C-alpha positions in Angstrom: 82.6 214.6 99.6 84.1 212.8 102.4 82.7 209.4 101.3 84.7 209.9 97.9 87.8 209.7 99.8 88.5 206.0 100.4 90.7 206.2 103.4 90.7 202.1 103.3 93.0 201.9 100.4 96.9 201.8 101.0 99.4 203.9 99.5 100.4 202.2 96.2 104.2 201.2 96.1 106.5 199.4 93.6 109.8 198.5 92.8 112.0 199.2 89.6 113.5 196.6 87.4 117.0 195.6 88.8 119.4 198.3 88.0 122.7 197.4 86.3 124.7 200.3 88.1 123.3 199.3 91.5 124.7 195.8 91.4 121.2 194.4 90.6 119.3 196.2 93.3 115.7 197.5 92.8 114.7 201.0 93.7 111.6 201.4 95.8 109.0 203.7 94.7 105.8 204.8 96.4 102.8 206.9 95.1 100.9 208.6 97.8 97.0 208.6 98.0 96.4 211.9 99.9 95.2 215.4 99.1 98.0 216.9 97.1 98.9 213.5 95.5 102.3 212.0 95.7 103.8 215.1 97.0 102.5 213.9 100.3 104.7 211.2 100.1 108.1 212.8 101.2 110.5 210.0 101.8 113.6 211.9 100.4 114.0 210.5 96.9 116.0 212.7 94.7 118.1 212.9 91.8 121.1 215.3 91.0 120.7 218.2 89.0 122.4 219.2 85.7 126.1 220.3 86.3 125.6 223.4 84.2 122.9 224.6 86.6 125.2 224.3 89.5 128.0 226.0 88.0 125.7 228.9 87.0 124.5 229.3 90.5 127.9 229.2 91.8 128.9 231.9 89.4 125.8 234.0 90.6 126.6 234.0 94.2 130.4 234.2 93.8 130.9 230.8 95.5 132.9 228.1 93.8 132.0 225.6 96.5 128.4 225.7 95.2 129.6 224.6 91.7 129.1 221.1 90.4 132.7 220.2 91.1 132.6 221.7 94.5 129.4 219.8 95.4 130.2 216.6 93.8 132.2 215.0 96.7 128.8 215.6 98.8 126.5 214.2 96.1 128.8 211.1 96.1 128.9 210.7 99.8 125.0 210.9 100.0 124.4 208.6 97.2 126.6 205.8 98.6 125.4 206.1 102.3 124.3 202.8 103.6 123.0 202.0 106.9 122.9 198.1 107.6 120.9 198.6 110.6 118.1 200.3 108.8 114.7 198.7 108.7 114.2 197.8 104.9 110.4 198.4 105.1 110.5 202.0 106.2 
């Protein structure tokens, strides 16, 4: 069984086409080659959920801070973070 796991092949990666709303930048995307598939590649990529879901959750827990409007400033802060000293290849 272990012979069928070729550990010499690297993780696959690619970049998106240039994105208009990102000033032409490309987004890095990797695909893990590990037991569990790409879920083993946990590099923090995320997308924002549906606003109605956040609003429902806020209503269920009785906390307007958990609504879409309440979380929006934090989404924006996270989505615009840029570290000029970061290694672009990590």
